N, C-alpha and C positions, 0 to 999 in steps of 0.2 A: 963374670964374664960370660959364664956359661947361658946367662940369657941374652947376651948381646948379639948374636945370629938371630934370635928370635925376634928382638925387638928391631932389627934392620929388615927382615921378611915382612914383618907387620907396616913398618914406614913403606916399603915399597909398594905394598897393595894400596895405600892412601895416596902415592903421589900421583898415579894417573887422574883421580877425582880433584886434587889439588891442584894439577896444572891443567885442567880444563874445567874450571868451574862454570857452572850454570849462571844466567843471569837474565835479567828481562832485556827487552829491547824493543823498539819501536820502527816503523817503516811507513813511508809515506811517498807518493808518485811527485814530481816536479810541479804539477797542475792541478786544479780540482775546479769544477765547473758549477756554477751557480747561476741562478735566474735572479735578476734583480726584482727586489720588492715579495721575494718567495723564500720564507724562512727554510734553512735546512738545517738537520740534527748531524752532528758530527759526534760519534759514539768512540769512547776510549779503547772498548775490547777489541774491535776491528783490528786495529794498528798496533796492538801491544802483544808481544809475544810472553804469555803468563807462564813463568816458572815458578819455583817454589823456593825461597821464602817470597810470599806475593805482598811484599811490603814497598813498592814503588809506587809511584803516581804519574797520571799523564794529566797535563795542564796545557790550555789552550791559551792563545795571545794573538795579536796581531796589529797592524799599523793603522791608521787612521780611515783606511778603507775598508775596514771591516767594523760591522757592528756586532756586538754580543747582545743577543737577548736573553740567555741565561749561561752560565757556566756551573755546572755542577760536577760531581764526582766521576760520573761515567757519560756525560753527555754535554755538548754544547751547542746551542743553538744561533747559527749566524745569519747575517744578511750581508751579502756582497755590496758595498756601496759603490765601487768603481772597479774597473777592470784593471788587472796588474796588482792590486792590493796583495799585501802579503801576509800569509798565516803563519804561525809559528806553533809547532808542537814539541813541548819539552817533555823529558823522562826525567822525573826528580827521585831520588832516594829519600825513602821514609823513615830513615836512622838519622842523618846528617842534614836533611833536606838539600844537599847538592844537587846541581843539575847534572847528570849523568850523558844525557845526550840530548842535541836539539835540531830539529829538522824545520825547515822553511818551505813552503810551497806557495806560487803565484794562484790568484783566483781569476780565473777567468769568467767574467759576469757578462751574461747575455740579457737581452730586453725580451721578456714574454710576450707573444702574440704580434710579433712585429715582423713585417716582411710581406712580398708579393710573390706571386707565381708558386709552382709546385716544387716539392723537395722530396725527391726519391730517397729511401731508406730500405735497409733490410735488417732483422735481427736474427740471427741464427745462434741455437743453443738448446739447451737441455729442458727440464720440467719449470725451471723460472720463466723462460720464455713461452713453453708450452701454457703454462698458468698466467700469461700475460702480466707480467710485474709491469710492465710500460704503460697498461691501458690507461691510469688515471692520469699519468703526466702527459702521455701522446695522442689520445683518442679521446679524452672526457674533457680535459681543462683547456683545451685550445691553446696550449702554449706555444704549439710549433703549427701555424697556420699553412695550409696547402699541402700537409704531408701526406705522401703516399707511402705506403707500407708495402714491400715488394716479397712476394713469396707463393706458396704452394697451398699452405693453411689457412683458411678465412677465421679471421679473427674481428671482422668488423665489415659494414656495407664499405665495398671495395679497399678494404684492408686485410693483408695476408702477412703471416710470420712464418718463420721456418724452426718452429720449436718441436722437440721430441721428448717426452719425459723418460727419464732414467738413461740418456745417452751421453757419452763421452766424446772426446774429440777424435779417439780410436775406432767409434761406431760410424762417426762419418768418413771414415777412411775404411769402409766396408762395402761389401755388393749387398743391397738390400734384397733379401729373399725371404719367403715365407708369408703366408697370409696374415699374419698379425704384426711383421716387422714394418714400420713405416717407410714407406718410399721417401730417398733424397737424391736429386741429380746432381750432387756436387763430386760424385766419384764414378768417372766415365772411362769408358774403353778408348784407347788412344787411337788415332785415325778417323776413318770416315764411318765411324760406328757411334751410335746414340742408344742408351740404355734406358729402357721406360720401365724397370721393374717387372715384380712378379705378377703374372696375370692373376694368381690366387689372391694377392692383395687387394686387385681392383675389384675384384668381384666381392671380396670383403666388405671394400669401401663402399660399394652400391647396396649391400646389404643392410648397413649402417645407415646409409642415407635413406633408404627406405622403411626403416626399421624393424627390418626381418631379421637381423642378426641375433645372437644369442645375448640375452642380457646380462649384464655386469661391467666389471671394471675394462675386460677386455671382450670384444675387440675396441670398443666406443673409444678407449683411449688413443690407440696405435692408431686407428682406421678411420676416426672422426674428423671433420674439417677439411677434408680434401673433396668434398662434394662437387666442387667447380672443376678440378684437375680430372674428376672421376669421367666428365663428359667426352674426353677423348678415346675412352675405353668402352667395347661392347659389354654390356651389364650382365650377360648370361655366362661369356666365356672370359673377360677381361682383356681381351685382344685389342690391341690399337686399332681404331676404326680407320684412319686413313693413312697407312704406313707408307714411308719412303725407303727406298734402297739404302740399307744400311743400319735399318732400326734394328733394336734387338731386345728381347723381353725374355724372362725365364718361366718356367711352367713347373711349378711343385710337384704337380701329380706323375709328371714324366722324369723330374729331376735332370733337366736339360736346357739348354739355352735355346733359342728362336731366332734365326736371323732372316731378316726379309731381304731376298735377292734383288726384288724389283718387280717381281711377278708371285713367290709363294715363300713361306717359312721354312727355313731349313735348318735342321738340328746341328748344333755347335756345341763346342766344348769350352769350359772356363777357359783352359790352359792356351787356347788360341788367341786369347786378347790380352793385353797388357794395359792395367788400371791405373788411373791417377787422377787427382783434381784436375778438373777442367770446368772453370766458373763459367767461361765464356761460352761454352757448349751447352751447358745447362740453361743460361737466359734464351740463347738461340733456340733450343727445343721447346721451350714453354712460353716463348713470345713474351719475354718480361722485359721490362724497361730497365737499363742499367742503373742500379741505386748509386749515387755518389757515396752513400755511407753503408758501409757494412761494420754492425756491431756483432762481436761472437761474445756470447755470455757461455761458457764452458769452464770447468774445471773441479765443480764439487764432485760429480761423479766419478772423475779420474783418481781424485787425491785424497778423499776425506778420510779413507781408510788405510791410507799407507804414508805412515808417518817418515818414513826412510826412501820416500820415493825418489828415484832418478829421472829429471826432467827432459832428458837429452831426446828421445824421442818425439816426446811432446813438442817441444821447440822446432824440431825437424819438420814435424807435422803443419803446424801453424805457421812457418815459414812458407813451406810449400802451398797452403790456402791462401796466404797472403799474396805470394808472387802468381797465384793462378787468377785472383781477383785484379791484379793491378794489371795482367796481361790483358785482361777484358775491359776494365775501367782506368785506365791510364792515371787519372787525375780524382781517383777516388781516395776517400780516407777510411783506412781499415783501423777498425777501433776494437782493442783487447778490452773487455768489460773485467774489472777485478772482482771474483765472486766473493761470497761469505766467506769470513773466517772466524764466523762467530755461528755455531752449530746449536747453542741453547744449553738448556740445563741438563744436569746429568741426571735427573728425575724425569725420565721421558718413556711414553707408552712403548716405543720400540725397542727399549733397553739398549741403546746405543751408547758407546763409550764417547761421550760429547766433548770432555775435556781433551782426551787425546785427537778427537778430530779438530777441535780448535786449533791445536798445535801444529796437525799435519797442514790444514788450510793456511795457517798463517806462515809456514814455511813457502807454500806454494806462492801467496800473495807478496813475500818478499823476493821470491825468484822472480815474479814477474817484473817488478820494479828494476830489479837489477838487471836483468836481461832485457827490456823492452822500452824502459822509459828513456826519454830524451831522443826518440826516433822519428819526431814529427816530420823533419825534411826528407824522409823515406817514405812518407805517408801512412806511416804507422804511427798509431795514439794509443795511449793508457788511460781508460777511465774507472776513477774509482767510485763503483756502485757500492760495494761491501761496506764502505765507511759509515754508510747509513742504516745499517742494521744492529739492533740492539741484541745483546745476547741474552738480556734478562726479560725483555717483554715483546722481542719480536715474534714469538711463538706463541700459537693457541694453546688453552690448557685444556686438559681432558675432563670430559663431563662424566665418565663412566664411573659410577659409583665402586664397581669393582676394583678399578685399578687405582681410584683415590682413598679407599679406606686406609686408616694407618696401618691395620693389620687384619687379616682374616678373623671374622666373628664380632669385630668391633662394633659396638652399638651406640656409640657416643656421636656427638654433632661434627666433630672435627673432622676436616678433609684434607687430602695432600694437593697440591697444586702439580700435578703432572702434566709435562708437555706432550702435545701430539703434535703430527704432521711434520716432524723433522724430517730433512733439512729444509722445510718452506717456512721462511719468517713472511706469512702473510701480512701480519699488521705493519710491516716496513715495506710491502711493496709500492705504496705510492712515493714513499722516499726514494727508492732505489731507482724510479723512473725519470726523478727530476734531472741526475746528471746529464742522462739521454737528451732529454728535451734542452738541456742549456749547451750542451756540444752541438746539436742541431743549428740553433738559433745563433750561436757563436760564428758557425763556420757556411753558415747557408750563402751569404753572399761575399766570403773571401774565397780567393784562388790561390 
């Protein structure tokens, strides 16, 4: 009996783990958007919460409105034959082969290349948008005729986006200051004030446009593609050329705001203004047409390194942005894009703990579905772009021999496959753009 208390103590240590076992899980939104006649890859890894033991399987199936071109262990290539077809995803136990969970979603199938008139849309986001993941589907293939992308950063002839590499939703809720901090117009002082950014930034934009800026990653990355917006500012000083009463700028050299009072620029302090999202003011300031579609591609920089993140502040901010957009565009469609939940190989040049990042991003994916799915009647939509990314083959591999040698001093012919460019699945950018094209085509004529 002397050992009985010790046995109880050991059992008590085990009980929390026994009471809260980890298990695999899957999550899927209520709708997926496809283009008729355009095959689309559905990957198992993005929708699967990958715990240990990793002995469960994801299986895809569907009704007669779905055609499977292939169904492999990690990917199913599908064609949507008819709108409203049902796709089913099952999580199957790998020991007894019992179905643990089943999810179904409707396929929204649109016809590519069909439609008349112009369609105005905007894509706001991080480096995915800055790197134009949408280019193939929206600007090269002609899936969406008459498409006009709205924004301040030029991405093609008459086409613009609002992508800023490395940014999170938090960054879009900050005041852009600094010569290499990209301007954005969504966060504005309330009242009759309009913020046009840091004069130092616009001077830098002019230097980048002229080819006189320092060479390297910066300032080209943050200050490039603003060349048309820069025409509103004096090249040497970055001062707004034709200011109106209430226009506001920042001057980094003086560390102060400058307000145009109708005749001159007057120094002001940040505390004198109250800042909030104001999408309508942004459109008015820059003479932009109101986009009926606003796609938001954010989340990777917010959460990929935070496995225990609290999403409350993110939710509050995205809803504030949504309200501001709908105040300006009442009949607009606010579209949250589900980002990657597949960060790739643990063998990567950056040394990122991608397995943990996968888990963190799956938590965010699942949260988006639980929190924002099924709100179409409110003008809020959830678009699954992350399902089109392969964890194994979506990322490029490093060609630097120093990083791919099996060990230092190795003289043999074998090389390791080391991932580079994470978290940017460049190989799947073409796939990720297809849901955007399908969504635009599906809703362009619907009210």
